[in-house]
N, C-alpha and C positions, 0 to 999 in steps of 0.2 A: 489112489490114496489122497491126492490133491490135484486140482486143476492147475497145471503149470502155465496155462495161457490165459490167466485171469486178466480181465480188462479193468482199467481204472474207472471206478464208478462214481467217484465223489464230485466230479465236475459235470454239471448239468445245465441245460438251457430251460429254465423254468421261472418265468417272471410272474409274480403274483403280489397283490397287496398284503397277503398274509405272510410273505417272506419276512424273516427277521433281518435286522440291519446291523452290520458290523462296520464300525468306523475305526480306521487305524490312524494313529497320530504319533508324532515325534515329541510333542510338548503341548502344554496347556494353552499357550498363546494361539496355536493353530486351531484349537478347539473353540477359543473365543472368536477368532476371525471368521470361523465357519458359520457362526450364528446358529449352530445346532441347538445351543442352549441360550436361554435369556441370561442377562447379567446376574439376576437373582439366582437362577438355577446354577450358574457357574460358581458363584460364591458358595452356595450350598455344597457344590461338588468339591471345591477346594477344601472346605472345612471337614467334610465327612468321608471323603474317599481318598485313597492313596494307592498308587501303583507300587508293586514290588516285584522282585524277580520270581517269587513263587506264584504270584497271581497277577500277571500283566493285563488282566481284563477287568472291567467293571460293568456290571449289568445295572443300567440306570433305572429303567422302568418297564413295566409289562402291563399295559392297560387292559387288554382283553384276553390275556393268556395265549394269544395266537401270534402276536407280533412282538418280538423282543428287540430292544435296542441295546447294543453292547459297544463299549469303547475299549479299544485295545491299544496298548503302548508297544510300538515297534520301532526300535532304534537300529538302523542298518549297521552291520558289524561283520567283519570277516574273520574274527577270532574263532578258532576251532572250539566247539562245544558252547560257544556264546553267540554264534552267528545268526544272521537273519533267518536262516533255515531252521536253526534250533528254536529261535523265538517263535516262529510261525507254527512249528509242530506243537510247542507248549500251548500257544493260544488256542489252536484247534482242539487239543485235548480237553481244554477247560470249557469250551462252548457246549451249549445244549444241542441235542439232536434235532436239528431243524434245517430248513433250506435258508441259506444266508445270502443276502446281497452285500457285496463288498463296496464300501465307500471310502475313498482315500482323501483325507483332510489335509495331510502334510505333503511337502514336496519329496517325492521318491522318484528315483530313476527307474528305467525299465528292468535293470538287473535286480533292483530291490524287490520289485513286484514279482519277477520270475522266481527269486529265491523264496518269497512268501508262498507262492503257489507250490513250489517244490516241497517246502516244509509241511504245508497243508497236506499234500498227497502222501508224504512219507509217514505222517502221523497215524495212518490207518493200517499200516502193515502189522499183521499178526500171523504166526504160523500155528495152525491147529489141524491135526490130522482127522479130527472127529467132525468138525463142522465148518461150513463156509463162513468166512468173515463178512457178515452182512453190514453194509454201510448204511447208516441212518442219518448221516450229517453231510450236507451237500453245499457246494458253492455254486451259486448261479452265475455262470460266466457272462450272461447277457448284461449283468450289472457292471461289468468292466468297461473302461474306456476302450474304444476301438483299437487304439495303438497297443493294447495289452492282450487282445484276443488271441493273436497268433502265438503268444507265449505259452498258452495252454497246450497247444499241440506239441511243442518242443518238450514241455514239462512231462506230458504223458508218455512220450517216447522214452525219456530217461527213466521215468518211474517204472515202466513196464520192464525195462532191462534190469534195473536194480532189483525189483521184486522177483523176477525170474531167477536171478543169481542167488538171492537169499533163499528162495524155496528149494532150489537144488541142493544147496549146502545143508539146509536143515533136514532134508530127508534122511531117514535112518539107513544104514549101510545094508541091512538085510533086505530092504526094498530096492534101493538104488545100487544094485550090483551091476557088474559090467553088461550083462544081457539086458537088464531093465533100462540102463542108461542109454543104450543104443535105441531102444523103443521110444524113450522120452525125447531124445534128440530128433528122431524122425518126426515125431508129433510137433515139436517146436518149430521145425523148419519144413513143415508140410508144404508141398508144392515145389520145393527146390530139389535138385538132384543131390542125393546122399549116397556117397560111395563108402562102403564098409570093407576095410581091408582086414580079412580074417581067414584067409584060405589055408589049405594044408601046407602051403609053402611059407607061412607067416614067419616061422623061425629063421628062414633064410632071407626073407625080405626085410624083416624088422627084428634083428637078433636080440637087441637089448630090451625092447618092449616085451618080446616073448620070454626072455629070461626072467624078467620081473614077475610076469603074470602066470608062469607055468605051474606054480605051486598051488594055485587056486582051483576050485571046482568050476570056475567060470573062465572061459578062454579070453585072453587079451585081444585087443583089436585097435585099429586106428580108424577114426571116422573123419570123413572129408566132406565138407559142404562148400559149394561154390555158388556165388551170386555176383551178378554183373548189373551195374546201372546201365540202362540202354543207351544213354548219351555219352558213355565213356568208351574210347577205343581200347582194343585188346592189349596194346603195348603201353598203356599209361595207367597211372594210379593203381598199381597192383600192390595190395597189402595182404599179408598173411598173419592171421592171429592164431596162436597156439595156446592150449591150456592143459596143464597137468591134470589127468583124470584118474588118480588113484582112489578108488571108491572106498577102500579101507586099508589102513597101514598098520599091520601088527609089528612092523620092524623086521620081519623075516627071522632068520636064525639069530641075528643080533637083536633079539626081541626087546620091545619097549617095556619098561615097568608099567604096571597097571594104570597109574596116574597119568602117564604120558600117552597111553593108548586110548584113554577114555573118550577123547573127543576126535578120534582119527577118522570118523565119518566125514570130517571137513577137509580131508587131504585131497579131495577133488575140487577144492575151492578155486584153484586157478582156472580149471576148465569151466566152472560155473560162471566166473567173471568173464571169461572169453566168450562164452555163449551169450550171456546177457549183453555184452558189448556188441557182438555181431548182430544180435536181434535189434538193438537200438539203431545201429548204423543202417541196417536194411530198412527198418520202418521209417527212418528219416530220409531214405532214398539218397544217401550220401553218394558223392560222385566217385565211386570206387569199382575196381574189380577185386572182389573180396574172396579170400579163401580162409576157411576155418578148419583147423586140424586139432582133433581131440584124441590123444593116445589114452586108452583106457585099460586099466589092469587093477587087480587086487593083490596087494603084497601079503600073502598068507604064509603059513608054515606047513610043509608036508615033506614027503620023501623026495619031492621034485624041487625043493627050494634051492635057490642059488646059495653059494657058500662064500665066505670071506676069502679073498685072494683067488677066486675063480677068474679066468680070463676068457673073454668073449670078443670076437671081432664084430664091430658095429656095422651098421648099414653102409657106411662109407669106408669100411675095411680098417678102421682104427682099432688096434688091440686095446681093450679096456679091462683093467684089473679092478675087481670089486673090493673097494676099501672097507665098505661097511654095507651090509644088506639093508640097513635102515636109511640109506641114501639112495633110494630107488628112483626118486623123481627125476633126477638129472639124467638117469639112464634112458627113461622113456622119452624125455625131451631131446636127447642127443640124436636118436634115430629120426625123430619127427623133424628136427631142424635140418638134417641131411635131406630128407624127403622133400621138404619145402623149397629146396633150391634146385630141384631136378626138372622143373617144367621148362618149356621152350622160352618163356619170358621170366627173367629174374624178378623177384619181388622188389618193389621200391622200398618196402619196409617190412620187417618181421618183428612182431611183438609176442613175447611169451609171458604167461602168468603162471606162477607156481607157489604153493605153500612149501617152500623148499628147505629152509634152514632155520634152526633155532638160533643160530648165530646172528641172523638179521634182527630177530626179536631182542636179543641181548643188546645189540648195538643201538636200536632205536625204539625199543618197546613194541607193544602190540598194535598201536594205533597209527603208526607211520610206516607204510610200505617202503621197502628199499627198491631202487631200480639201478640198473647198470646199462650203459649204452656206449657204442663206438662212434656216436655222432654228437658233436657239441651243440649244434643248432637245435636238434630235436630235444636234447636234454634241457636246454634253456627254456624251450617252449613248455615242456612238461612241468618244470619247476614254477614258471610264471603262472601257468594255468591252474596248478594245484592250489595256489594262493587265491586266485580269482574264484575258483569253484568251491573253495573250502573243502577240498578233498585231498588231504595232505599226502605227498610222496617226497622222498629225499634220495639224492644220488650218492652212491658209493663208487669208488674208483675200480676200474679194471687194472689193478696194480700188477703190471707184467712181471716184476721180479718174483712174485709168488708162484709163477708158473713152474718154477724149479721144484716145488713141493709135489707136483702132480706126476713127475716122471719117475717111474719105477726102474730099478737097476736091470730088470729083465727086458726092458724096452717097451713095456706097456704103459698106457696112460692110466694112472690110478684115479679112481672116481672121487675119492675124498681127499687125497693128498696126505702128506706126512707132517704137517705143521702143528696141528692141534689148536691153532688160533686163526683168526681171519676166515672163518668157515664160509661166510656168505660170499666173500671175495673169491676164494678158491673154487667154490661151486660155480660162480659166474665164469671164472676163467676156464673151468672144465667145459662148460657149454660153448664158450667162445671158440674152442678148438673145432667145433662143428659148423661154424659160420664163416662164409667167405668174407674176407676183409673188405670187399667192394660193396657189400650189402649192408644197408642200414639196419641195425638191430637194437632192440630194447628188451631187457629181461627184468621182470618184476618178481620180487621175492616178498610175499605178504602173508598176513595172518588169516584174512578172510573171515574173521569172527569177532563179534563184540563180546567182551568179557563182562560188561555191565550194561544196564539199560538207562536210556534217557529218552524223552519224547522224540519219536521218529526213528530211533535207533535202538531197537530192543536187543536183549541178549540173543546171540545166535549168528547165523550166517550174515556176512556183510560184503557188499560189492565194492570193496576198497579199490580206489584208483579208477573205477569205471568212468566216472564223469570227467575226470581230468584227461583221460586218454580219448574219450569220445570227442571232447572239445578240440584237443590237439590234432587228431586225425582230420576232423572237418576243416580246421584252419589250414592244414597242410595241403589238402586235396580238393577243397571246394573253392 
């Protein structure tokens, strides 16, 4: 249906006198100092042209219809939706389809240029099942100062991870069913060992994953990918990334209303972000021993569906009572978290991603992912990097007194609890019961979807938190 291993094509090495020139500036004084324009031309420019937020570019002249000179206004900014990344995506969208040489007339730091390159790359993303998105606009990286050339490689690594996550989320559920998801993951990580746990003993090995997925025509499974940087010892820098892979969520017997079910192809968004992140870390050759775990199931309705107040013993033998069949994500994560801690070497960090609760969206809206963690230092790094990367996340507390809402009188652990409020917190506290207190753990509860479009960020699947986590992991382990 679509090539999930698309390369970033917009960055090229093509120098030519016919290349068009893009000049980026912060202010008119820099334009004057540059001597790109004569004083007379500059006066004419001041009189007849004006930058505005809708059109931050000005095409000055086009002598032979082959080479175009364009001046763009770029004001570095870390404000969400107004950032350097957003500005760059808007500038790129407004440019003509040509090969462009980038000329920097103002003082920008390396991060400003990196964000410009990222915004440029993001502006090309389109999801279309009928045709390949053909790039006709290119940036000649040979026009960059040598100190910026290496930024293109890092930018490409991040863009490929982001686009991969977006593509996976945008695929329709009738295509990306659990069986097809397995095929796609094997393609994405071709060359790496892929273990698919789906034997006849699956119900005994992963009872909660099995319980969620047994109602579907497609059997549930757990996919495991392992990758090792050759320079890292076996007992160091061990990180496990987990992503919720519910390919479609009807809600089960506690069925969703049609409006709430409409977009539930995205309920595997956590797994898509986990896969995109893992792909970026591998391509960057991060100094890690990396394990990727993707529990996959479809929450359907049939005579095999789990029922409210059913009790099932999890992989680690915790009796779990089903509070609501529409809270299936935490069930498949629980078994996966248990499995993640059973290797000879305990992970130094476990991160899970999930489109888990509506309560998190009520608390912070759709554009700010929630995270929970048992480690203060890691939490601070994530918050600091979310600002630097213009990839917002926010921490909510693992408020232990709310654990009382999870304990049923029959001795089981209720999956949703009995509070009716604080749903994102009680969901995180439920997952915490399956994590050893000695292991660093971060849990993300996110939307994974843009409800509106802007340059670089179209309606549809979104790799929320990927860049923040990518930077944090590399800072911690590189």
